[in-house]
C-alpha positions in Angstrom: 47.2 33.1 170.6 45.2 31.8 173.7 44.1 28.8 171.6 47.8 28.1 170.8 46.9 28.4 167.1 50.1 30.2 166.4 53.6 29.5 165.0 56.6 31.7 165.8 60.3 32.1 164.8 63.0 34.6 165.3 66.1 35.9 163.4 68.8 38.5 164.1 68.1 42.0 162.8 71.0 44.0 161.2 70.3 47.7 160.5 69.9 48.6 156.9 70.7 45.1 155.7 67.8 42.9 156.6 65.1 41.4 154.4 62.4 38.8 155.6 61.0 36.1 153.4 57.8 34.3 154.5 56.3 31.5 152.5 52.7 30.4 153.2 53.5 26.7 153.2 50.4 26.1 155.3 48.2 26.8 152.3 50.2 24.6 149.9 51.2 21.7 152.2 48.4 21.7 154.9 45.4 22.9 152.8 44.6 26.0 155.0 43.1 28.4 152.5 41.9 31.2 154.9 44.2 34.2 155.4 46.8 34.2 158.2 47.3 37.0 160.6 51.0 37.9 160.5 52.7 39.9 163.2 56.3 41.0 162.7 57.8 42.3 166.0 61.2 44.1 166.0 62.6 43.7 169.5 65.4 44.5 171.8 67.9 41.9 173.3 65.2 40.6 175.7 62.5 40.2 173.0 60.6 43.3 174.2 58.8 44.7 171.1 59.9 48.1 170.0 57.6 48.3 166.9 55.4 45.8 165.1 54.0 45.4 161.6 50.7 43.6 160.9 50.3 41.8 157.5 47.6 39.5 156.1 49.2 36.4 154.5 46.8 35.0 151.9 46.6 31.6 150.4 49.7 30.7 148.3 51.3 34.1 149.1 54.9 34.8 149.7 55.7 37.9 151.8 58.9 39.8 151.3 59.5 42.5 153.9 62.2 44.6 152.3 65.0 46.5 154.0 63.4 49.7 152.5 60.1 49.0 154.2 61.7 48.3 157.5 63.8 51.5 157.3 60.7 53.5 156.7 59.5 53.0 160.2 60.0 55.8 162.8 62.3 54.0 165.2 65.6 54.0 167.0 67.1 51.1 165.0 70.2 50.9 167.3 68.0 49.2 169.9 66.7 46.5 167.6 68.4 43.1 167.9 65.9 40.6 166.7 62.8 40.1 164.5 60.0 37.7 165.7 57.3 36.6 163.2 54.0 35.2 164.5 51.6 33.4 162.1 48.0 32.9 163.4 45.0 31.0 162.0 42.1 29.2 163.7 42.7 26.1 161.5 46.3 25.6 162.6 47.2 22.7 164.8 48.0 23.5 168.4 51.7 24.1 168.9 52.5 23.5 165.3 55.6 21.4 164.8 55.4 19.9 168.2 56.9 23.0 169.8 55.4 25.1 172.6 54.4 28.4 170.9 54.5 26.7 167.5 57.5 26.5 165.2 57.5 28.7 162.1 60.2 28.5 159.5 60.8 31.7 157.5 64.1 33.2 156.1 66.1 36.3 156.7 68.7 37.4 154.1 71.3 40.2 154.4 72.8 42.5 151.8 70.5 41.3 149.0 71.0 37.6 149.5 74.7 37.7 150.3 73.9 35.4 153.2 70.7 33.8 154.5 69.3 31.4 157.1 66.0 30.0 158.4 64.5 31.1 161.6 64.7 29.3 165.0 61.8 28.6 167.3 61.3 30.5 170.5 61.5 27.2 172.4 65.3 27.1 171.9 65.6 30.2 174.1 63.2 29.0 176.7 65.1 25.8 177.2 68.4 27.6 177.2 67.4 30.3 179.7 65.8 27.9 182.2 68.5 25.2 182.2 71.8 26.1 180.6 72.1 29.5 182.2 71.5 28.2 185.7 74.4 25.7 185.3 76.8 28.6 184.7 75.7 30.8 187.6 78.7 29.6 189.7 81.2 31.1 187.2 79.1 34.2 186.6 79.1 33.6 182.8 75.8 34.1 181.0 75.3 31.3 178.5 76.5 27.8 177.7 78.6 25.8 175.4 76.9 25.1 172.0 77.9 23.3 168.8 78.7 25.0 165.5 80.6 27.8 166.9 83.0 27.6 164.0 84.9 30.5 162.7 87.3 30.3 159.6 90.7 31.9 160.0 90.1 34.2 157.0 86.9 35.7 158.4 87.4 39.4 158.9 84.7 40.1 161.5 82.6 37.6 163.5 79.6 38.3 165.6 77.4 36.3 167.9 73.7 37.2 168.3 71.8 35.8 171.3 68.9 36.5 173.6 69.6 38.5 176.7 72.9 40.2 175.6 73.9 42.7 173.0 75.6 41.0 170.1 79.3 40.4 170.7 82.4 40.3 168.6 84.3 37.0 168.5 88.0 37.5 168.1 89.2 33.8 168.2 89.1 31.5 165.2 88.6 27.8 164.6 86.1 25.4 166.3 85.2 27.1 169.6 82.3 24.9 170.4 83.9 23.6 173.6 85.3 26.9 174.6 83.0 29.8 173.9 80.3 30.3 176.6 77.4 32.3 175.3 73.6 31.9 175.0 72.2 29.8 172.1 72.0 31.9 169.0 73.4 32.8 165.6 76.9 33.4 164.3 77.5 36.0 161.5 80.6 36.8 159.4 81.2 40.2 157.8 83.6 40.9 155.0 84.1 44.4 153.6 80.9 45.6 155.3 78.9 42.8 153.7 77.4 40.0 155.8 78.6 37.0 153.9 77.6 34.2 156.3 75.0 33.4 159.0 74.4 30.1 160.7 72.8 28.9 164.0 74.1 27.0 167.0 72.9 23.5 167.9 73.2 21.4 171.0 76.7 20.3 172.1 76.5 16.6 172.9 79.4 15.1 171.0 80.7 12.9 173.7 77.4 11.2 174.4 76.7 10.5 170.7 79.9 9.1 169.3 80.3 5.3 168.9 82.5 2.9 166.9 79.6 2.1 164.5 80.5 3.7 161.2 79.7 1.4 158.4 76.4 3.2 157.4 77.7 6.7 157.6 78.4 8.7 154.4 78.7 12.5 154.7 78.0 14.0 151.3 78.8 17.6 150.3 77.7 19.6 147.3 80.1 21.6 145.1 78.1 24.2 143.2 78.4 23.7 139.4 80.2 25.9 136.9 81.9 28.2 139.5 85.5 28.1 140.9 85.0 28.0 144.6 86.7 26.4 147.6 85.3 24.6 150.6 86.4 24.8 154.3 85.0 21.7 156.2 84.8 21.4 160.0 84.5 17.8 161.4 84.0 18.2 165.1 80.3 17.7 165.3 80.6 14.3 163.6 83.6 12.5 165.0 86.3 12.2 167.7 89.7 13.8 167.3 92.2 12.0 165.2 89.5 10.1 163.3 90.4 8.9 159.8 88.2 9.3 156.7 88.2 8.3 153.1 87.3 11.4 151.0 86.0 10.6 147.5 85.6 13.2 144.8 82.9 12.1 142.3 82.2 13.7 139.0 79.4 13.3 136.5 79.8 14.2 132.8 76.9 16.4 131.7 76.8 15.0 128.2 77.1 11.3 128.9 75.7 11.3 132.5 78.5 8.9 133.4 79.6 9.1 137.0 83.2 8.4 137.9 85.3 8.4 141.0 87.6 11.3 140.1 90.0 11.0 143.0 90.2 9.9 146.6 92.4 10.6 149.7 92.7 9.4 153.3 92.8 12.1 155.9 93.3 12.2 159.7 91.2 14.9 161.4 92.2 17.6 163.9 88.8 18.7 164.9 90.0 22.2 165.8 91.1 22.8 162.3 89.2 22.7 159.0 89.9 20.6 155.9 90.3 22.6 152.8 89.0 21.2 149.5 91.7 22.8 147.3 94.5 21.1 149.4 93.0 17.7 148.6 91.9 17.9 145.0 92.2 19.9 141.8 88.8 20.3 140.2 88.8 21.1 136.4 86.4 21.0 133.4 83.7 22.8 135.3 81.6 23.4 132.2 81.3 19.7 131.3 81.1 18.1 134.7 79.5 18.4 138.1 81.2 17.3 141.3 80.4 16.3 144.9 82.2 14.7 147.9 81.4 11.5 149.7 83.3 11.3 153.0 83.3 7.9 154.9 84.7 7.0 158.3 87.7 4.6 158.5 88.6 4.8 162.2 87.7 6.7 165.4 84.4 7.4 167.1 81.5 8.7 164.9 77.9 9.7 164.6 75.6 10.4 161.7 75.5 14.1 162.6 77.0 16.7 160.3 80.1 18.1 158.8 79.9 21.9 158.6 80.9 23.6 155.3 82.0 27.1 154.5 82.1 28.0 150.9 84.9 30.4 149.8 86.3 32.1 146.8 89.7 31.0 145.4 91.2 34.1 146.9 90.0 33.0 150.4 87.0 35.2 150.8 84.6 33.5 153.3 81.0 32.9 152.2 78.0 31.2 153.8 77.8 28.0 155.8 75.6 24.9 155.6 75.9 21.4 157.0 76.5 18.2 155.0 73.7 15.7 154.1 73.2 12.0 153.7 71.7 9.8 151.0 68.5 8.4 152.6 67.5 6.1 153.9 70.6 5.2 155.9 69.2 1.7 156.6 67.7 -0.1 153.6 64.8 -1.5 155.7 63.8 1.9 157.1 62.1 4.6 155.1 62.0 8.2 156.3 58.5 8.7 154.7 57.2 11.5 152.5 59.1 14.7 151.9 57.9 18.3 151.4 60.7 20.8 151.7 61.3 24.4 150.4 63.6 27.4 150.4 63.5 30.8 148.8 65.8 32.0 146.0 66.3 35.2 144.0 66.7 35.6 140.3 66.6 38.4 137.8 67.9 38.1 134.3 71.3 39.9 133.6 71.8 40.9 137.2 74.3 38.1 138.2 72.0 35.9 140.2 72.7 32.2 139.8 70.4 30.0 141.9 71.2 26.3 142.2 69.2 23.7 144.0 71.2 20.6 145.1 69.2 17.5 145.9 70.6 14.3 147.5 69.0 11.3 145.8 68.1 7.9 147.3 70.9 5.7 148.7 69.5 2.4 147.4 67.2 3.2 144.5 66.3 5.9 142.0 63.4 8.2 143.1 60.8 10.3 141.5 60.2 13.9 142.8 58.2 16.9 142.0 59.9 20.3 141.8 57.4 23.2 142.3 58.4 26.9 141.9 56.3 29.8 143.2 56.6 33.5 142.7 56.3 36.2 145.3 55.0 38.7 142.7 52.2 36.5 141.4 50.5 34.1 143.8 48.8 32.3 140.9 52.1 31.4 139.2 53.3 27.8 139.7 55.6 25.6 137.7 55.6 21.9 138.4 58.2 19.5 137.0 58.2 15.7 137.4 61.8 14.6 137.7 63.8 11.4 138.3 66.8 11.2 140.5 69.5 8.4 139.9 70.8 6.5 142.8 73.3 8.0 145.3 74.0 11.2 143.5 73.8 14.9 144.3 71.6 16.3 141.5 72.0 20.0 140.7 69.2 22.1 139.2 70.1 25.5 137.8 66.8 27.2 138.5 67.0 29.9 135.9 66.3 27.1 133.4 63.0 26.3 135.2 61.6 29.8 135.2 59.8 31.4 132.3 62.1 34.1 130.9 59.1 36.4 130.4 58.1 36.1 134.0 61.7 36.7 135.3 62.1 39.8 133.2 58.9 41.3 134.4 59.0 40.2 138.1 59.7 43.3 140.1 60.1 41.4 143.4 62.3 38.7 141.8 61.8 36.4 144.8 60.8 32.8 144.3 60.3 29.6 146.4 61.4 26.2 145.2 59.7 23.1 146.9 60.7 19.5 146.4 58.2 16.7 147.0 58.7 13.0 147.2 56.2 10.3 148.1 59.0 7.8 148.7 61.6 9.5 150.9 62.2 12.7 153.0 65.1 13.8 150.8 67.8 16.2 151.8 68.5 19.3 149.8 70.3 22.7 149.9 69.7 26.0 148.1 72.6 28.1 146.7 72.0 31.8 146.0 75.1 32.7 144.1 75.9 36.2 142.9 78.4 36.7 140.0 79.9 39.8 138.4 82.0 39.2 135.2 82.2 35.5 136.3 83.7 36.5 139.6 81.9 35.2 142.7 80.6 38.1 144.8 78.8 35.9 147.3 77.4 32.4 147.9 74.5 32.3 150.3 73.3 28.8 151.1 70.9 27.0 153.5 69.2 23.6 153.7 65.6 23.2 152.6 63.1 22.7 155.4 59.6 21.2 155.8 58.2 24.2 157.8 
């Protein structure tokens, strides 16, 4: 730690619902083969450790800290608000990821992958506590305005978790990014005692970013294949109020691979209210086609930041949130370099898990990628697939088709990690962990892939 050969991240802790997933991307992507010292600290609201677990993370290993293991500790769980993970190794770079204290990406999932999210670096809290909090001393409010404080009308219970305060209940709905003062943190949604969504805040700087330049912007949104779901889309992070957009629904036939513009609409945005997919388009023939949305600005002020998407059931049950992506590179003359990104997923045959990886292809040319799949149960297991992505499409990979059936049937842990690699572009991607029962959607957890 004194040498700064450490990477850290934190996530909210929820009693009897929390599982931690830690992938040793350092051994795969950075070539560090020696074991990592791993410290998991369960803390109060001020990051004071209440209990810690030490683990050794070996080369190519994936740690899964189950809810059962956490609950076995002798502890007053009511006091726990966060979990911090520290990874330490002498061969790490100082302040990994360019962040003081290092930046570690791991995942937390709740209620058996009903929702999940990647960790945040401790630096976010340091910056917030030292600057944003001071600005609000005059009105005696602890915290600041932050973006992505978005809450669907149909959400039953909404919570905000942040450093320095006990988590709070949010009663209002809609885009509260310019209204809700609270420290930087995470928002969570609970439906019928299941946490169905979690997502993190980001810096609120809309006014300083927006310009009239819009000709290169395409916000693209994935629609998971073969399931009947709805989308609730918030636009406030990406544009000024009353901006106009062209929304294009594309479909690709799975037999012929033909891509068609299925339908399109022009819309005018009220940034306080979401746009609902089912109010724009009727999507049919789910077994023979895949779909996605391309959303392009027509008027107003814009930036190439994100639209924020909640996935929902047809009967309006709110599921997880993820932001939109773009086809890269945005400018033909500028490449974003090499890409190495990953995310965990769960799969066990005949138990209703339906994992889908969505990858945004190149904007101007087709690209070659590698898809690598690793198992938490067996660190020697690895599947590698060389794949080609056509131009300007969202390509969906139903991951059960890429796992040996024998392995999936005998894998007690049933946790995997998918990694995409490109030598040509730092591609965007999202991972959907979908749970089904008798074809009914029980939950959709989703997060974007990250480079670690």
